N, C-alpha and C positions, 0 to 999 in steps of 0.2 A: 256412708259406703252403703250400698243396697246389696241384700244379701244376694250370693246366687240363688237362682233357681234349682229344682231340684229335676237334674238330666232327666230327660224322657227316654221310655224305651217303646219301641216297639215289636211283643214277638205274633208271631203269625209262624201256626202249629195245628193242624187238623186234629192232634191229637189231644181232648180236652186234659184230660189227666196232667200230661206235658205242659199244656200251654199256663195253667193254675198252679203246677209247686213253678213254673218258672216266675210268674207273677210275686208269688209270694217274696220266692227267693230277693226278689230283687226291688218288691217293696219294703221287704226287710231291713236293705243294706240303703234305703230310703230316697229309690227312684219313681218314679211317676213310671207305673206302667199300662199301656190300654192290649189288647189281646183282639188277634184275626184269628177265622179257624178256616179261610181257603185265600188260594192270590185274590181273587177279587176283591175282598175286604180288607186285604192287604194292599195291593195297588191303591186303592179308593183312600184308606189313612195315610199312604205315603206323602197322593196329590192335596190333599188336606190341612197338613200342619209337618213345619218343621223337626224332625227328628235326633235326636242325641245318637241313637242307636238303634239298629234293628236285630232282632234273633229269630231265623228263618229256620222252617226246617226245611232239606234240602230236597227231601219228596213227596214235597206240600202234593197234596191230592192228585187224584189217578194218574194223574199226567207227570208226576215230577215236576211241578211249577217252584220251585225253590227257589234253584238257580235263579231262573227269569227272573225273576221278583227280586232278589238279589243286585242279576245287572242292571235294572229300572230303577231298582233304590243307588247305585255306583252314581247313578247319570247324573241324577239330582244336583242342582246348583248347588243347592248344599246338603250333600251329600253326610248320612248319616253315618257311622263304625257299621259293620255290615258282618252278620256272626252266622256263619250257617252253623246248623245244626242236624248231626247226622248218626244214624243206630247203626250199619249198614251201606256202608262205603263202598262203592264200584270203582276205579281203578281208573275209568272215563270221567265220573264226575268229579271225583279229586283232581282230576287235569282241568276240569271245566274250571272250578270253584278257583285253580290256583290263577287260571289265565282271567278271571274277572277282579285278580287281586283282590279276593274277601280279606277282611280285614282279620278273620279270626276263625278258626276250625274248631265246633265243639264236637267232641268223639263221645257218644253215650255208649255205656252210662257215663254222666260227668261229673268231675269233681267239681262241685260249686262255687265255691272261693277260688278257682283256680276262673273262674268267666267271670266273678266280678274282680279280683284284684286286675285283671287283662279290662277289666269297662272303667275302672277305677283309673290307672296309670294309662289308658289312652286316654281318656278324655280329659285328664289333667295336661299331659304333653298338648292335648287339642288348645284347651284352652290356652298355654301357654306360648304358645304359640300366637295366638288371636291378640294376648296382651299384647307383644313383642311386635306384632307387625302394625300393633294400634300405634304404641309410640314409637314406629319411626314416622309412622304418615305424622305425625304431631311432631316432630320436629323436621319435619319440610316442608 
């Protein structure tokens, strides 16, 4: 049986220190991580390959394009888990995030274990669903 590849996570944050911290945390947990520092870079990376999860800064760039990028990620055929990160959310931004049905909202300062536990749990749940679907198809 082939070994499962390491899950992939795209981190999009315009604060280099945060992006670097997320990268180190996730790589230490066994994830393959790529980082982007802008909406344009994040959009391009989402188009280039399929990701298991994305971690996007809600207030990305001077125009707060994180929600827009999250919306685009959710619309992908093989949509990744979408985690929005924020240090100072507004009620309006939180409402938008809920309307987009993001998978998780990470409030900074954040507990790193909380984020990685969520990723492990949700990625395992998605894999189990895929396996069940494959069994159903094989039986029919």
